[in-house]
N, C-alpha and C positions, 0 to 999 in steps of 0.2 A: 504494500500499500505506500502512496506515495503521502508524506504528510501534507505536501503543498496544495494537493488538490482537498484538504478538507476545510479550506479556510485560514484566514490569521487566528492564530492562538499564542500564547506564551509559554515556551517550553519549561521556563523557570518555575513558573506559577505550580505549584503542586498541587491546588485544589482546583485550576483550569484543567491540568492533566488527567487527573482521576476523573472530573467531568468528560472528557473528550475518551477516554477507555469505556465508562459506562456505555456512551453514544454506542461507541465501535462495535462494542462486545452484544448487545442489544438482542440481536438475529441470535449469535452462536450462545446467548444463554439459555435460551427455548430448546435445545438439543438434548437429545437423551444421552446418557453415555454411551451408547453402543454406536448412535451416531456422530459423535465426536471423535469415537477412535477410527472411525470407518472415513470420515473426512480428513484427520491426520494423518492416516496410512497412504492416501491418496495422494495426498502433498509429498512426504516422506518418498513416497516411490518416484514421483516427478524429478524431486531435487537430485536422487541419485542418478537419474539418467542423464539429466542436462548438467549435471556436474562430470559426468564420464568425458574425458579429452576426444573420443572418439566422436560426441556428438556437439555440434556448435548451435548454442540455444540460449537464449536470455531467460533468466529465473522467472521473470515477474512477466513479462511481454516476449513471449516467445512466437515464431512465426507458423504461419499455419500449416506449414509443410515439415516444422520441427516436431509440433504438438501432433500432427496426424502419424508420421512417425514413431512416436512414444505410444501411443492409442494402438496404432498396428503391433506393435511389440506386445502390449499388454495383451492382445486376443489370445495368444499363444495359451495363457493361463486357463480358456475355457470360454464356453460361447454367451456368459454374461459378465467375464469381467470388463470388458472394455467399456459397457453398456454402466456400470458399477462406477468406474472411475470417472466416466464422463461428467455423470450425475454428481460426482464428488466435488470435481475442479469446477462445475456448474456453481456449486454452494458459494466457493472462493469468488467467483466472478460476483454473484449478485449482495451479498452478504458483507463481503470484507475488499471489495474494491480491486480484484485482482484483474488481469486483462488476458484472461485467456481465449483464442480467437475459436470460440467452441461451435459458433455459427456460421463459420464459412465451411463451403461445400467439400473441402476436404476432411473437416473433422465431423460434420454433422452428423454422419451416417451412423457412427459410431455410437451414438444414442441407441440405438437400435438392437436387439439380439441378434444373432446368427439366424439365417432362416434356417437353416438345418435342425436349429432347437426345437425341441417338442415337450414341452412342462409337462409331467405326468401328477398326478394327483397321489399321494399317498394310499397305500393300503390302508382302509379301514381296521378299525378291531373287529373282529366277529364274535358275535354271542357267547361261545363257550368260550371263549378266550377271557370274557368279562367275570362268568360267571367262575371260571378257575381260577381267576385273581381272588376273588371275594373267599373261595372255599379255601385258598393257602392262609390267605389272612387269616381266616378264623380261627388257625391252628398255630400260626405263625407267633414270635415272642418277641420284644424288645424292638429294635432298630428296625428289623425285618418287618414286622406287623406294621409299624408306622408307613414304610414305605409301600409296602404293599395295599394299602388303604390309600395311601394318596394317589396311588397310581390309577386305583378305580375309580377315586374321585374326580381325579381331573377326568378321564372318561366320560363321567355323569355330569359335566357343569359346561362343556362346548365353549370355554373360554382360551384363548391364544396365551404363550407361556409369557409373554412380556408383562401381560396385564395380569395374572395370576401374581407375577413376584412385584405387581404397586397393588396388590389387594391386601386389606384387612377386614376382619369382621367388623362387621355394622354395629356400632354402639347403639345404647338404648333401646334392642330388642333382643327378644329370646329366639327370635326364629331364625332359619339359616341364612341370613342376608349376607353379602359381601358388597363393599364400596370400591372401585377401583379410582384411584387417583387420577387416572390420563388414560383415555381411551386413544383409538386410532381415528376416528371421524373427523375433520376440522372444521372448526366454525369459528369464522372471522381470525384464521390464522389461531387459533389456541384448538387444543384436544380436551374438552370435558370430559371427568370421570362419568363414571357411570353403574349403578347398583346392578349386580346381578344375584340369581339364587343358586342352592344345591338342592336338587330334589331328594324326597326319601329314598334311601336304597337303604333293603333289610334282605338278608339273605340269610336263613336259619339261626342262629342265633348272633352275628353279626349286624351291628347297627352302625353304618358311617359316621352319621352326625352323631349319636350318642359317645362314639369311640373319639373323633377327631376334636368336638367340641373341648372336651378340658384339655387338650392338647395346645388349642389356639388361644384359651382364653387365661389359661394358667400358667405353661412354660412360655410361649414367645409374646414378647412385648412389642415386635417390629412390624413395620409394614409392609410383609410376605407372608405367603403362605406356606411355600416348602423352604425349611431349612438344608443348611448343608452337611453333609456327611464326611468324615473323614475315615478313609481308608488306611490301615495302619498296616506297618510292612513287617511288623511280626505277626499278622497275620494273612501276611503274602497277599495284600492289595485285596484282600477277597471281603464282600458284603457280608458280614456275621450278625447276628442278635446284641453283641456288644459294640458295635461300632459307632463310635461317639458321634454326636449330635452337636453341630455348633448354631445353636438359636439366635446369635447374633450376626448369621452372615447368611444372605438367600444361597440355595443352588444353584450353579450355573446351568446354562442348557447342553452344553456337552455332557457332562457331568450325569445329568436327570437322563439324558439318554441312554448314556452307558449303564445306569441304574434300572431304568424301564427294560433293556433289552435283557440284561439279567432275570427280571423277574416275570417277562414273558418267557424265557426257557422253562423255566420252574414250572409254568402254568400249563406246560405242555407243546407249546409252538417250537419247530424245529431251530436248529441253532442258526443254520444258515441263512432261515428265512427270517429270524428273531435279529441278526446284525445288520438286514436291511431296514430295519423298523425306523421312522422317523417319528416325530411328537404328535404330528396332525393325524396320526392313525388311530387317538387317542381322543382327539377333538373332532375326526371323523366319527364317532361311534353313534352319538346322539343324534345328528342331523340324519344318518342311515338309517336309522331305526324309525324316525319321523315320517322320510322318505316310503317306507318299507310298508308303515303301519296307516298309512292313508291319512293323515291327519290334515285339517283345512290349512290352507296358506297361512292365514295370519296366526294362528297357533304354530304353524312350523316356523315361523318369521320370532316367537318368542321363544324357541331352542336354543337359540344364538341371543338372546336377551335384547333383543331389538336394535346391535351396535353395527348392522349393516346397512345400507340403502337399499331399500325392497326393490326396487326398478332397477338395481345397477348401474355400475357406472357413478361418472361425477354427475351432481345436479347443475344443471344449465344455467347461465347467467339470467336469460329473462324468465320471468316468473308468469306463468301461464294460471290455469284452474288448480285450485289444491287437489292435492292427489291422493291425502288421506283423509278420510271422514273426522270431523270435528271430534265427535265423540271419544274417538280414537288418539287422534292427536294431542288433547286435552286431556285424556285420561290418566287418574293415579291409579296406584297399586298393581303397576305392570311387573312389577319384580314377584309379586304374589300371585297373579297370572304365570307368569313364567315358571314360577315353581309346580304349579299344578300342574301343568303341561310336563313338565319334565317327570315328574311324579308318576303321571298317568305312564307315560312311555314305559319307565322300568316296572310300575305294577303289571301295563298288559304282556311285557315279554313275560314275567314271572308265570303269569296265566298259560302264555303257550308252550311254554316250558315244562310246566308239569303236564298240558295237553300232550303235549309231545312225546314224554316218558310215559304215559300212560297208553300211547299207543305201540311202544316199543319202537320208535323212532330217535329217542337219544338212547346212549350207551352211558350207564353210570356206574364209579367203582364203589367199594366200599366206603371208600373216604370222602364223597360226595363228588368228585372229581369227574369230569363230563371227558368223553373219548374226543380227543384230536380229531375236528371236521364234523361232529356227531350236529350240533345245535349251529347250523349256518344262516346264512340273513335268506337262503332259500327253502329250509325249513320253516323260519319265520313267517314268510309267505305266504307258503302252504297253508299254517295252521291258521294263520289270521283270516283266511278266507274261508275256513270251516269253522271256526271256533267263535261260537257267540262271546262277546263282550259280556261283561258281568255288570258294568256301570258305562256309562258315555262319557266323551270328553268334559263335558260341563258339569259334571259331577262328582262327588269326591273320589279319587283314584281308591281301588280295592289293597288292601293290606294284607302282606305277605305273609301266611304263618309263621310265627316265632318261636312255637312251643316245638318243633321238629329241629331236630337236628342234622338233616341230610335230607335229600330229596327224594329219599325211597321212603323216610318215617314219614313224611307229609301226606303221603298219598295212602300209607296205612291207618295213619289219624282220620282221613277224611272218610274211609270204607268203615272205619270202627263207628263213627257220628251215622253214616246212613243204616248201618244196622240197628242201632239202639233205636232210630227214630222209626223202624219198620217194624218195632217188638209191639207185639198187641197190646192195645190199653185195657188197665183192669174193668171189670163191669159193675163189681160191689160198691157202695160209699166206704166199706171197711179199710180199702187197698188207695185210698185218695194220698195216705199218709207216705206211702212210697212213691208217689209219682214227684211230691215236695221235695223228698228226703232220701236221697239215693243212699243204696246200698255200698257198707263199706269198701266193696273191689271196685264201684265206681265212683266214690268219692276223694282219689287221689289221681286227677287228670293232669296234675303239674308237675313238673321238673323242679321246682323249687319245695323246700319244706314249708310246713303251714307258720311255722315262727317268720319265714320272711315272705311271706306273700303280701302287697301293696293292695288295700283297697280303698274305695271312696264311697261317699254316701248322695245318691240321688233319691232328695224325699226320704221314706221310711228305710231303705234298701240297702244296704252295704254291698257294692258291685266287687269282686276281684279281677284287678287290671291284668291285661293280658299283655299290652301293648300300649305305642302311642301313634296317633296319625301323623297326615303330613303338616298337621299346625301345630302339633304337641300336645294334642288334647287326649285324654284318658280313652283309650278303649276295654270294656268291660266282655268277659267270655262270652256272654250272652248275646252280644251283639257284632255285627261285623263293623261299624261305624261308632263313633264316639256321639256322646248325648249333645244336645246343643247347648244346655245350661251348665254354668260351673256347678262342680261337685260344692256339697255344703261344708262336706270334712273328708279327712283325708286320716289316713292311718296305716299300720305295718301289722304284721299279725291278728291272726283271729281268734287270740285265748280271751279277747276281752270283749266280744261279740257273742250274743246269743242266736240260737238256732235259726229263730224270727226273724233275725235281724237282717242275716247274709239271704243273697238274692241265691234262690236254690236254685236256678239256671244256670248260674255261674259253677256251681258244682258237680254240672253233669259232665 
C-alpha cells in the first residue's frame, strides 16, 4: 500500500497513526481466522515467487504477464488452487489497496475452476451406520463414549462444522436449543448468527440430550461444542477411554475427521471406505432422510434451520414481489418447529427400523448392532411406502421405547403387551380387583428397582414416569404422550404411596 494514496497525515502523531490503522484494517477485522490464514498464505506464496531471481516482477504492482505466469504455476496444485489464490489476491486489491491486475484478460480466466473439474457430493451416512454409532456409544465409556455421542449428534443436527464450533447452549432455556455467533448468509456485509435445535435422539437406554447436556453445561464453558482431544504417545496415539479432553480448546476439523473415520470403522464401515469419508457425510444424513421420507418443502427447509436461501443462488438487486408468506417471514418459534421436524424424522426412522426387523429385512447381532449394508436408504424408502405413520408431522412425534435394551427386546415387549390385551376379561364383579391390581408376576415391568422409580401426580393419581418427550415433558407408562398440564407433585420411590394413589395402568 502506498501511504501517499491515503491522503495527508502526520506519521509522527501516534494518535493519528492509530486512527489510520483502524481505518485501513476495518475490512480485515471482519475476517475469520481461517480466511485470514488463506489470505496470508496466498500473499506469502506470491512473495516467494516474485522474489525468485528467475522471475522479474514487482511485488506490489506486477505486470499482467508476470501475474498470469504465477497463477499458471499455481494450477499444478489442483483444479481449484488457482481460483483460490485469485480470490485471495482480490481481497488485497479491494481491502488493502494492492494493484494486482486480476481483471486483465491474461489473468481473469484463473478465477474459474478447470473445465475437467467435477465436484462430487460426499457419501451420506447410511441409516445402519447411524444406528451402530448409537449402539457403540451405549456401551462405550469415558472419552470414547463422548466422541461416539458427538458424532451421532453432528449427524442429527445438519449444521456446518464451522458453525458448530461457533455455537453454544442458548441461555435461559431448558430446551436443546443452541445459538451460532456467526452464520454464512451475508446481510449488508455482516453475517448474523442464528438459533438451531437438536432433535430427540433416543435408542435403547441412550438419550443423546440427557447425556450431552451435563457435559456442555457443567464441564464446558467455552463458545464451542466439540473440545479437543489429546492422543498420547504412550498409548501409541490411539483413541482410548482415558484420552484427555481439553475443554478450553476447540477440536480442529482435520482431527475430527480422523476421529470420525476411526469411529465409523468401529461401527462396521470398511476401512477403505471409512478413510474416504468427509465431514459432509454426517451433515447430509438428516436432509437425505427428509427427502426419502417425503416431507413437505417448508418442513424440509426447517431441517437446515432455514440457514440457506430457499430459491438458491444470490438474492437479486431488484426487489420484486415478496417470495415468502408474511406469516412465515415474521413468524416466531422457528427453532421449535425445526426441532419438531427433526425429531419426527428420527422417530419415523426408528418406526421403520422396527417394521423392517419384524419382516426380517434387517439382521441384528446379539449386541444390537445392525449388519453392514442391511438398513439402507433403499430399505427405508421401501418400508416408508408400506408402513403407516403412527402420527403425522403436524402432531407430536412418537417416542421410541426406552425400557428395552435392544432392538429384539423391543419387539418382545410389544408382543407381550398384545398378548395381555387379548386375554379374556373376567365376567363376575368379584374379579374387578384383579384388573386394577395386577398379579405379582405382572407388577414388575420396569428395569429399575421400585425405590428409584420416578412418579408424578396428575390430579389424584400418581403416574410412573417412563421417559420424556421432545419438549422434556414427563411421559407415563400408561400413555404414549405426555399430559398437557404440568404435574402437581413429583417424587421418587413408591414406598410413600398407597395402592389407591398409584395409576393401575402404569403398573401393567
